C-alpha positions as CSV (number, residue, x, y, z in Angstrom):
1,M,11.4,15.2,39.0
2,R,8.7,12.8,38.8
3,N,6.4,15.5,38.2
4,T,8.3,17.5,35.7
5,T,9.0,14.2,33.9
6,L,5.1,13.7,33.6
7,K,4.6,17.0,32.9
8,L,7.0,17.3,29.7
9,L,5.2,14.1,28.7
10,R,2.0,15.5,28.8
11,L,2.6,18.7,27.2
12,R,4.3,16.3,24.3
13,F,1.1,14.4,24.3
14,K,-1.2,17.2,23.5
15,L,1.4,18.4,20.9
16,Y,0.8,15.2,19.3
17,W,-3.0,15.7,19.4
18,N,-3.0,19.2,18.4
19,T,-1.2,18.4,15.4
20,F,-3.7,15.4,14.7
21,K,-6.7,17.8,15.0
22,N,-5.6,20.8,12.7
23,Q,-4.9,18.3,10.0
24,S,-6.9,18.3,6.9
25,W,-9.1,15.4,7.0
26,G,-7.2,13.3,4.2
27,K,-4.2,13.0,6.5
28,R,-6.4,12.2,9.7
29,F,-7.7,9.2,7.7
30,T,-4.6,8.1,6.8
31,S,-3.2,8.2,10.3
32,I,-6.6,6.0,11.2
33,F,-5.9,3.4,8.1
34,V,-2.4,3.2,9.2
35,I,-3.3,2.5,12.8
36,I,-6.0,0.1,11.8
37,A,-4.0,-1.9,9.3
38,M,-1.3,-2.2,12.0
39,L,-3.6,-3.8,13.9
40,G,-4.9,-6.3,11.7
41,F,-1.2,-7.3,10.5
42,G,-0.7,-8.1,14.4
43,L,-4.0,-9.8,14.2
44,F,-2.6,-11.9,11.3
45,L,0.4,-12.7,12.9
46,G,-1.5,-13.9,16.0
47,T,-3.9,-16.4,13.6
48,L,-0.8,-17.5,11.4
49,S,1.3,-18.9,14.9
50,W,-2.1,-20.3,16.6
51,F,-2.3,-22.3,13.0
52,F,1.3,-23.4,13.0
53,T,1.2,-24.0,16.6
54,W,-1.8,-26.6,16.1
55,G,-0.6,-27.9,13.0
56,L,3.0,-29.0,14.5
57,S,0.8,-30.5,17.7
58,Q,-1.3,-33.0,15.2
59,P,-0.2,-36.3,15.1
60,E,-0.3,-36.3,11.2
61,A,2.6,-33.6,11.6
62,I,4.8,-35.5,13.8
63,A,4.6,-38.7,11.6
64,I,5.0,-36.7,8.2
65,M,8.2,-35.1,9.9
66,Q,9.6,-38.6,11.0
67,E,8.7,-40.2,7.7
68,A,10.8,-37.3,6.2
69,G,13.9,-37.9,8.2
70,L,14.0,-34.4,10.2
71,G,14.5,-36.1,13.3
72,L,12.9,-32.8,15.0
73,D,10.8,-32.9,18.1
74,P,7.7,-30.8,17.6
75,A,7.3,-29.8,20.7
76,A,10.8,-28.9,21.5
77,V,10.7,-26.8,18.4
78,L,7.7,-24.8,19.9
79,D,9.4,-24.3,23.1
80,Q,12.7,-22.6,21.4
81,I,10.7,-20.2,19.3
82,P,9.8,-17.8,22.3
83,V,13.4,-17.5,23.1
84,V,14.5,-17.0,19.3
85,M,11.4,-14.3,18.8
86,F,12.9,-12.5,22.2
87,T,16.0,-12.4,21.1
88,S,14.8,-10.9,17.9
89,A,12.8,-8.6,19.7
90,F,15.8,-7.0,21.8
91,L,17.6,-6.6,18.3
92,V,14.9,-4.8,16.8
93,A,14.6,-2.5,20.0
94,L,18.4,-2.1,19.7
95,L,18.4,-0.9,16.3
96,S,15.1,0.8,16.4
97,N,15.8,3.3,18.9
98,I,19.0,4.3,17.6
99,G,17.1,6.6,14.7
100,S,14.7,8.1,17.1
101,L,16.9,8.9,19.7
102,L,19.3,10.5,17.5
103,Q,16.4,12.5,16.4
104,L,15.2,13.5,19.8
105,L,18.7,14.2,21.6
106,Y,20.2,16.3,19.0
107,L,17.9,17.1,15.9
108,S,14.5,18.0,17.4
109,G,15.6,21.7,18.0
110,D,14.0,22.3,21.5
111,M,17.1,21.0,23.7
112,E,18.5,24.7,24.0
113,F,14.9,25.7,25.4
114,L,14.6,22.8,27.7
115,L,18.1,22.9,29.3
116,A,17.5,26.9,29.8
117,A,14.1,26.6,31.4
118,P,14.0,26.2,35.1
119,L,13.7,22.2,35.2
120,P,15.7,19.0,36.4
121,P,18.4,18.4,33.3
122,R,17.5,14.8,34.4
123,A,13.7,15.1,33.6
124,V,15.0,16.6,30.4
125,F,16.9,13.2,29.4
126,V,14.1,11.0,30.8
127,S,11.5,12.6,28.8
128,K,13.5,12.1,25.8
129,L,13.9,8.4,26.4
130,A,10.3,8.1,27.1
131,Q,9.3,9.5,24.1
132,A,11.6,6.9,21.9
133,V,10.5,4.1,24.0
134,V,6.8,4.3,23.9
135,P,6.5,4.0,19.9
136,T,9.0,1.2,19.9
137,F,6.9,-0.5,23.0
138,L,4.0,0.0,21.2
139,L,5.7,-1.5,17.6
140,M,6.7,-4.3,19.5
141,L,3.6,-5.4,21.0
142,V,2.1,-5.4,17.2
143,L,5.3,-7.7,16.0
144,F,5.7,-10.0,18.6
145,M,3.0,-10.4,21.2
146,P,0.5,-11.7,18.7
147,G,2.6,-14.2,17.5
148,L,3.6,-15.2,21.4
149,V,-0.2,-15.1,22.3
150,G,-1.0,-17.5,19.2
151,L,1.7,-20.1,20.4
152,G,0.4,-20.5,23.9
153,L,-3.6,-20.9,23.0
154,P,-3.2,-23.8,21.2
155,R,-0.7,-25.3,24.2
156,A,-3.2,-24.3,26.9
157,Y,-0.6,-22.1,28.6
158,G,-1.3,-20.2,32.1
159,L,-2.6,-16.7,32.7
160,A,1.0,-15.9,33.8
161,Y,2.4,-16.4,30.1
162,Y,0.1,-14.3,28.7
163,V,0.5,-11.4,31.3
164,L,4.4,-11.6,31.4
165,I,4.5,-11.2,27.4
166,P,4.2,-7.5,27.7
167,V,6.2,-6.8,30.7
168,F,9.1,-8.8,29.1
169,L,8.6,-6.9,26.1
170,L,9.1,-3.5,28.1
171,F,12.1,-4.4,29.8
172,Y,14.0,-5.3,26.4
173,V,12.5,-2.0,25.0
174,L,14.3,-0.3,28.2
175,S,17.4,-2.2,28.0
176,G,17.8,-1.4,24.1
177,A,17.0,2.2,24.7
178,G,19.7,2.5,27.1
179,L,22.4,0.7,25.1
180,S,21.2,2.6,22.2
181,S,21.5,6.2,23.8
182,L,25.4,5.4,24.4
183,L,25.8,4.3,21.0
184,V,23.9,7.4,19.4
185,M,26.3,9.4,21.3
186,A,29.3,7.7,20.2
187,I,28.2,7.9,16.5
188,V,27.7,11.5,17.2
189,R,31.2,12.4,18.7
190,V,32.6,10.9,15.4
191,V,29.8,12.0,12.6
192,A,27.6,15.6,12.9
193,P,24.1,14.7,13.9
194,R,22.3,15.3,10.8
195,R,25.0,13.7,8.4
196,A,24.6,10.6,10.9
197,A,20.5,10.5,10.9
198,E,21.0,10.2,7.0
199,L,23.4,7.8,6.8
200,L,21.4,5.7,9.0
201,G,18.5,6.3,6.9
202,V,20.4,5.2,3.6
203,I,21.8,2.0,5.3
204,G,18.3,1.2,6.1
205,G,16.7,2.0,2.9
206,L,20.0,-0.1,1.3
207,L,19.3,-3.1,3.6
208,A,16.0,-3.1,3.3
209,F,15.5,-3.2,-0.7
210,V,18.5,-5.5,-0.5
211,C,16.7,-8.0,1.7
212,S,13.6,-7.6,-0.7
213,Q,15.7,-8.6,-3.8
214,S,18.0,-11.3,-1.9
215,G,15.1,-13.6,-2.5
216,Q,14.5,-13.4,-6.0
217,F,18.4,-13.1,-6.9
218,A,19.1,-16.2,-4.7
219,G,16.5,-18.0,-6.3
220,Q,17.4,-17.6,-9.9
221,V,21.2,-17.3,-9.7
222,G,21.0,-21.5,-8.6
223,D,18.5,-24.0,-8.0
224,T,17.6,-24.3,-3.9
225,V,16.5,-27.4,-2.7
226,F,15.6,-27.7,0.7
227,T,16.4,-31.7,1.7
228,P,15.9,-33.1,5.5
229,D,19.8,-32.9,6.3
230,R,19.7,-29.3,5.0
231,L,16.7,-28.3,7.5
232,G,18.1,-30.3,10.6
233,S,21.4,-28.0,10.0
234,L,19.2,-25.2,9.6
235,A,17.5,-25.7,12.9
236,G,21.1,-26.6,14.4
237,A,21.8,-23.1,13.8
238,A,19.7,-21.7,16.2
239,V,20.6,-24.0,19.0
240,P,22.8,-21.5,20.2
241,L,20.6,-18.8,20.6
242,T,18.3,-21.2,22.9
243,S,20.9,-22.2,25.3
244,L,20.6,-20.7,29.2
245,W,23.9,-19.3,28.4
246,N,22.1,-16.5,26.4
247,P,20.6,-13.9,28.6
248,L,18.3,-12.6,25.7
249,G,16.7,-15.9,25.8
250,W,15.8,-16.1,29.3
251,P,12.5,-14.5,29.0
252,G,11.4,-16.9,26.3
253,H,12.2,-19.8,28.9
254,A,10.5,-18.5,31.7
255,L,7.6,-17.7,29.9
256,T,7.2,-21.3,28.4
257,A,8.2,-22.8,31.9
258,L,5.6,-20.6,33.6
259,G,3.0,-21.6,31.0
260,R,3.6,-25.3,31.7
261,G,3.5,-24.5,35.2
262,D,6.9,-25.2,36.3
263,W,7.2,-22.4,38.9
264,G,10.4,-23.1,40.3
265,P,12.5,-22.8,37.0
266,G,10.1,-20.1,35.5
267,L,10.1,-17.5,38.6
268,L,13.8,-17.7,38.5
269,L,14.6,-16.9,34.8
270,A,11.6,-14.6,35.1
271,A,13.4,-12.7,38.6
272,L,16.9,-13.0,36.5
273,T,15.2,-11.2,33.4
274,T,13.9,-8.6,35.7
275,A,17.1,-7.6,37.5
276,L,19.3,-7.7,34.4
277,A,17.0,-5.7,32.5
278,M,16.7,-3.3,35.5
279,F,20.8,-3.3,35.8
280,V,21.3,-2.3,31.9
281,F,18.7,0.2,31.8
282,G,19.8,2.0,35.2
283,A,23.4,1.7,34.4
284,T,23.3,3.0,30.7
285,L,20.6,5.8,31.6
286,L,23.6,7.2,34.3
287,M,26.2,6.9,32.0
288,A,24.3,8.3,29.2
289,E,23.1,11.3,31.0
290,K,26.6,12.1,31.9
291,V,27.9,11.7,28.5
292,Y,25.0,13.7,26.9
293,F,25.2,17.1,28.5
294,S,28.8,17.3,27.7
295,G,28.6,15.6,24.6
296,W,25.6,17.7,23.3
297,A,27.5,20.9,24.0
298,R,30.5,20.0,22.6
299,V,28.7,19.0,19.3
300,Q,27.0,22.2,19.4
301,L,30.4,24.2,20.0
302,G,32.0,21.8,17.1
303,G,29.3,23.3,14.5
304,L,30.4,26.9,15.6
305,R,34.0,26.0,15.2
306,K,33.1,24.8,11.8
307,K,30.9,27.6,10.9
308,R,34.0,30.1,11.5
309,R,36.0,27.9,9.5
310,K,33.6,28.3,6.9
311,S,33.5,32.1,7.2
312,V,37.5,32.3,7.0
313,A,37.6,29.8,4.2
314,G,34.7,31.4,2.6
315,E,36.7,33.6,-0.3
316,G,39.0,30.6,-1.0
317,A,35.9,28.5,-1.6
318,A,34.3,31.3,-4.1
319,H,37.6,31.4,-5.9
320,R,37.0,27.6,-6.2
321,G,33.7,28.0,-7.5
322,A,35.1,30.0,-10.0
323,D,37.9,28.0,-11.3
324,S,35.5,25.2,-11.6
325,L,32.9,26.9,-13.4
326,K,36.0,27.9,-16.0
327,G,37.3,24.7,-16.3
328,I,33.2,23.2,-17.4
329,R,33.3,26.1,-19.5
330,A,36.3,25.2,-21.2
331,L,34.9,21.6,-21.6
332,W,31.3,23.1,-22.8
333,G,32.1,26.5,-23.8
334,W,29.2,26.3,-26.5
335,L,26.7,26.3,-23.3
336,P,25.6,30.0,-22.1
337,A,27.2,30.7,-19.0
338,P,23.9,31.3,-16.7
339,L,23.0,27.4,-17.9
340,L,26.1,26.2,-16.9
341,A,26.2,28.2,-13.5
342,V,22.8,26.8,-12.7
343,I,24.1,23.3,-13.7
344,L,27.1,23.3,-11.3
345,K,24.5,25.2,-8.5
346,D,22.4,21.9,-8.8
347,A,25.0,19.3,-8.7
348,R,26.6,20.7,-5.7
349,L,23.2,21.2,-4.1
350,F,22.0,17.2,-4.7
351,R,25.1,16.0,-3.1
352,R,24.8,18.1,0.0
353,D,22.1,15.5,1.5
354,V,23.3,11.9,1.3
355,R,19.7,11.0,1.0
356,N,19.7,12.8,-2.2
357,L,22.5,10.2,-3.4
358,S,20.8,7.1,-1.6
359,Q,17.8,7.4,-4.3
360,L,21.0,7.2,-7.2
361,V,22.0,4.0,-5.6
362,F,18.8,2.0,-5.7
363,P,18.2,1.8,-9.5
364,I,21.9,0.8,-9.5
365,I,21.5,-2.4,-7.9
366,M,18.0,-3.0,-9.4
367,A,20.4,-2.8,-12.6
368,V,22.8,-5.7,-11.2
369,I,20.0,-7.6,-10.1
370,W,18.0,-7.4,-13.2
371,T,21.3,-7.9,-15.3
372,V,21.6,-11.5,-13.5
373,S,17.9,-12.4,-13.2
374,F,17.3,-11.4,-16.9
375,F,20.7,-12.6,-19.3
376,R,22.2,-15.2,-17.2
377,P,22.9,-18.0,-19.6
378,G,19.8,-20.0,-18.7
379,V,17.3,-17.5,-19.7
380,A,19.7,-16.1,-22.7
381,A,19.3,-19.8,-24.2
382,N,15.9,-19.6,-23.9
383,G,15.6,-16.7,-26.1
384,T,15.7,-13.4,-24.8
385,P,15.3,-10.7,-27.1
386,G,18.0,-8.3,-28.0
387,V,16.2,-5.0,-28.7
388,G,13.6,-6.0,-26.3
389,G,14.8,-7.3,-23.0
390,A,18.2,-4.8,-22.5
391,L,16.3,-1.5,-23.9
392,I,13.0,-2.1,-21.7
393,L,15.1,-2.4,-18.3
394,A,17.5,0.4,-19.5
395,I,14.6,2.7,-19.9
396,F,13.1,1.4,-16.7
397,I,16.2,2.1,-14.9
398,G,17.0,5.5,-16.3
399,W,12.9,6.7,-15.6
400,N,13.1,5.9,-12.2
401,L,16.1,8.2,-11.7
402,E,14.2,10.9,-14.0
403,I,11.4,10.9,-11.4
404,R,13.7,12.5,-9.1
405,F,15.4,14.4,-11.0
406,G,12.5,15.9,-13.0
407,M,10.0,16.1,-10.2
408,G,12.5,17.6,-7.9
409,A,14.1,20.1,-10.4
410,F,12.6,23.5,-9.1
411,S,11.4,21.9,-5.5
412,L,14.7,20.8,-4.7
413,E,15.7,24.8,-4.5
414,G,13.2,24.6,-1.2
415,R,12.7,28.0,0.1
416,Q,16.0,29.5,-1.5
417,W,13.9,29.6,-4.9
418,W,13.3,33.3,-4.6
419,I,16.9,33.8,-5.0
420,L,16.9,31.9,-8.5
421,K,13.6,33.6,-9.3
422,T,15.0,36.8,-8.7
423,S,18.1,36.3,-10.7
424,P,19.1,37.5,-14.0
425,I,18.5,34.0,-16.1
426,S,15.8,33.7,-18.0
427,V,13.2,30.7,-18.2
428,R,14.5,29.5,-21.2
429,H,17.9,28.9,-19.7
430,L,16.1,27.7,-16.6
431,L,14.4,25.2,-18.3
432,W,17.3,24.3,-20.4
433,S,19.3,23.9,-17.2
434,K,17.2,21.9,-15.4
435,F,16.5,19.9,-18.2
436,L,20.2,19.1,-18.9
437,S,21.1,18.7,-15.1
438,G,18.4,15.8,-14.7
439,L,19.3,14.4,-17.9
440,V,23.3,13.3,-17.9
441,F,23.3,10.9,-14.9
442,P,20.1,8.7,-16.6
443,V,21.4,8.8,-19.7
444,V,25.0,7.6,-18.7
445,L,24.1,5.2,-16.5
446,G,21.7,3.6,-19.1
447,A,23.8,3.9,-22.0
448,L,26.6,2.0,-19.5
449,Y,24.1,-0.6,-18.9
450,L,23.2,-1.1,-22.7
451,L,26.8,-1.4,-23.5
452,V,27.3,-4.0,-20.9
453,A,24.0,-6.0,-21.9
454,G,25.1,-5.8,-25.3
455,V,28.8,-7.1,-24.9
456,Y,27.1,-10.1,-22.7
457,Q,24.7,-10.7,-25.3
458,R,26.7,-10.6,-28.0
459,I,24.3,-8.4,-30.2
460,T,25.8,-6.8,-33.6
461,V,27.0,-3.0,-33.5
462,G,24.0,-1.9,-35.5
463,L,21.5,-2.9,-33.2
464,L,23.3,-1.8,-30.1
465,L,23.7,1.9,-32.1
466,Y,19.6,1.4,-32.1
467,E,19.6,0.4,-28.5
468,L,21.5,3.7,-27.8
469,A,19.5,5.9,-30.1
470,A,16.2,4.5,-29.2
471,F,17.2,4.9,-25.5
472,L,18.6,8.4,-25.6
473,L,15.3,9.3,-27.2
474,V,12.7,8.1,-24.5
475,M,15.1,9.7,-21.8
476,M,14.6,12.9,-23.3
477,A,11.0,12.6,-23.8
478,L,10.3,11.2,-20.3
479,M,12.9,14.3,-18.7
480,G,10.5,16.8,-20.6
481,L,7.2,15.0,-19.2
482,M,8.9,15.0,-15.6
483,L,9.7,18.0,-15.7
484,A,6.4,19.4,-16.7
485,F,4.9,17.7,-13.8
486,G,7.7,19.0,-11.7
487,I,6.7,22.5,-12.2
488,W,3.0,22.2,-11.6
489,G,3.6,20.1,-8.6
490,A,6.8,22.3,-7.3
491,N,6.9,22.2,-3.2
492,F,9.1,24.6,-2.0
493,E,8.0,23.9,1.9
494,W,9.6,20.2,2.2
495,S,11.9,19.6,5.3
496,N,12.9,16.1,3.8
497,P,14.0,15.4,0.4
498,N,11.8,12.8,0.3
499,Q,8.6,15.3,-0.1
500,V,10.3,17.2,-3.4
501,Q,8.7,14.7,-5.8
502,G,5.1,15.7,-4.7
503,G,2.2,13.6,-3.2
504,G,-1.0,13.5,-5.9
505,M,1.2,15.3,-8.4
506,G,3.8,12.7,-8.2
507,C,1.2,9.9,-9.2
508,L,-0.2,11.3,-11.8
509,A,3.5,11.9,-13.1
510,V,4.4,8.1,-12.5
511,L,1.0,6.8,-14.2
512,A,2.1,9.3,-17.0
513,G,5.5,8.1,-17.4
514,L,4.3,4.5,-17.5
515,F,1.7,5.3,-20.0
516,S,4.5,7.1,-22.6
517,M,6.5,4.5,-21.6
518,L,4.4,1.7,-22.8
519,V,3.8,3.5,-26.0
520,M,7.2,4.5,-26.9
521,G,8.3,0.9,-26.2
522,L,5.6,-0.6,-28.3
523,V,7.0,1.6,-31.5
524,F,10.6,1.0,-30.7
525,V,10.4,-2.5,-29.7
526,G,7.6,-3.8,-32.0
527,G,8.7,-1.5,-35.0
528,P,11.8,-3.8,-35.9
529,F,10.0,-6.8,-35.0
530,L,6.9,-5.8,-37.7
531,A,9.2,-4.7,-40.1
532,G,10.7,-8.0,-40.6
533,Q,7.3,-9.7,-40.5
534,L,6.6,-7.5,-43.6
535,G,9.5,-8.3,-45.2
536,W,11.1,-4.9,-45.0
537,P,15.0,-4.4,-45.1
538,G,16.6,-4.3,-41.5
539,L,18.0,-1.4,-42.0
540,L,14.5,0.5,-43.5
541,G,12.6,-1.1,-40.5
542,Y,15.0,0.0,-37.6
543,G,15.1,3.7,-39.5
544,A,11.5,3.8,-39.8
545,S,11.4,2.9,-36.1
546,L,13.4,5.4,-35.1
547,G,11.4,8.1,-37.1
548,L,8.2,6.9,-35.5
549,G,9.4,6.7,-32.5
550,G,11.2,9.9,-32.6
551,L,8.1,12.0,-33.3
552,V,5.9,10.2,-30.8
553,C,9.4,11.2,-28.0
554,T,8.6,14.7,-29.6
555,V,4.8,15.0,-28.5
556,V,5.5,13.3,-25.1
557,G,8.4,15.3,-24.2
558,V,7.6,19.0,-25.5
559,V,4.0,19.5,-25.7
560,P,3.7,19.0,-21.7
561,L,6.8,21.0,-20.9
562,A,5.6,24.3,-23.2
563,L,2.6,24.0,-21.5
564,A,4.2,24.0,-18.2
565,A,6.8,27.0,-18.9
566,P,4.5,29.8,-18.5
567,R,4.0,28.7,-15.0
568,V,7.9,29.0,-14.0
569,V,7.5,32.4,-13.2
570,H,4.8,32.2,-10.9
571,L,6.1,29.4,-8.8
572,G,6.0,30.0,-5.2
573,E,3.8,32.6,-5.1
574,D,0.8,30.3,-4.4
575,E,2.7,29.0,-1.0
576,V,2.9,33.1,-0.1
577,G,-0.3,33.6,-0.9
578,A,-1.6,30.1,1.2
579,G,0.6,31.3,4.2
580,R,-1.1,34.9,4.1
581,K,-4.4,33.1,4.3
582,K,-3.7,31.2,7.5
583,S,-2.0,34.1,9.1
584,R,-5.4,36.0,8.3
585,K,-7.8,33.2,9.4
586,R,-5.4,32.6,12.8
587,A,-6.1,36.3,13.5
588,G,-9.6,35.9,13.0
589,R,-9.7,33.7,15.8
């Protein structure tokens, strides 16, 4: 079993190395840059930890803390930092292994081949587990080891402290991987593997976004004053984590004791940590191995049963789709039938992947945060402009959605683009359908935002109508611009919905969108202000701004789309030509 496991890992390493060698120079440079950046970040964390420990150990810092009335012992605080860091490390290892194990055990696509090969099943499972453990362990070394080393250098800890840091981190990674495997199998028995991966990605992205905005949101909701009593209560909240009854803190206590030279308590805690980690990893490994093979087979059979049910219910689904199309035509009968069919198809295709829907959630969260930030009573009292603030934020929120809808309008078809390309739909209907399907949701969300902001600011009805008209013109112009870049940068070979926006073309689209928003914003926001300075009546100033802004929006939205429209009939042919060139090169080799 050991030889087979090592052989599988060696083959996996060769696959990674060959993939790296066959990449373009740009992707190689990006990979090397990411590695160097991670090492530099680890060095920064170590340096920061060293300065913090050294500064906290100085007599001046101790005197300042005593004068402030904190009542904290700096030496005791430094002793508890490794405990808190190892507790955090275990949680990071547990959570980070869930996504990687879900991908490796259920979504990798090679399990049928490996289980059918003459290989020990346990070797296959252990090799998959090792593939998840190694990246997590390297991440833990970058995030936690520099800080622990920087903590021990100013305190002159012994050699055993530094030697056992990576050992204990490895123990935590192994324990976290074993528990994560059981969690993954429990999740898969309830939710389909691919849907579970999508949900995990969405939840992780939402948590990261909310955490990144929570500091700004909390600081703007009210004034926060950190008094000595509050700091003392925050420090006291971490006391349960540093107790000896917490097994997650045993490595931190062991390292601190061994670093100071207390060999008795240090070796005892190190032995307890090793025994507990090996027991947890071994027990979860055996349990997960037994559950995995039966659970994996059940998941596959469940997928077959679902496919059979879908095939039986296919006729009914077709009738329901026809009925829904008739219902839409009853409401929007003035639109051609091919155009309505493509819009309905895009709506269904977009909502099939949760990761697509997650990209609609972020602008909504941004709208809530920015509304509270910019339109709370304190800011409104300081003179927030009615036209400028709400209109600019609504345009920016809608534009974030249109980047996804416009840039991914044609790329969303993926490898099935040829079905739409060969269908009896004209290019004009196809462009209009993509334009309208991507425009509806940003316009509805932005209009609701303007209505809520207008009621909150108590602006006049005329000003609200002007904001709505200007917002609609800008959204139409930006949608035409994003759709044009989406045609130029169409990518039908994506495997992740995040790739549909394109690479370099996506960056150009963002820059062009920002410049266009700046110009249109100056017209719609600055026009009424300039008209007021010139003494024009309010109605004339708003009308002139709408006229000039409409002309600018027409140029921004229509001209790029007219230039990109002839390319629609040739989309997908570049990928075919590139595939033929690659096959010829391989045949020549």
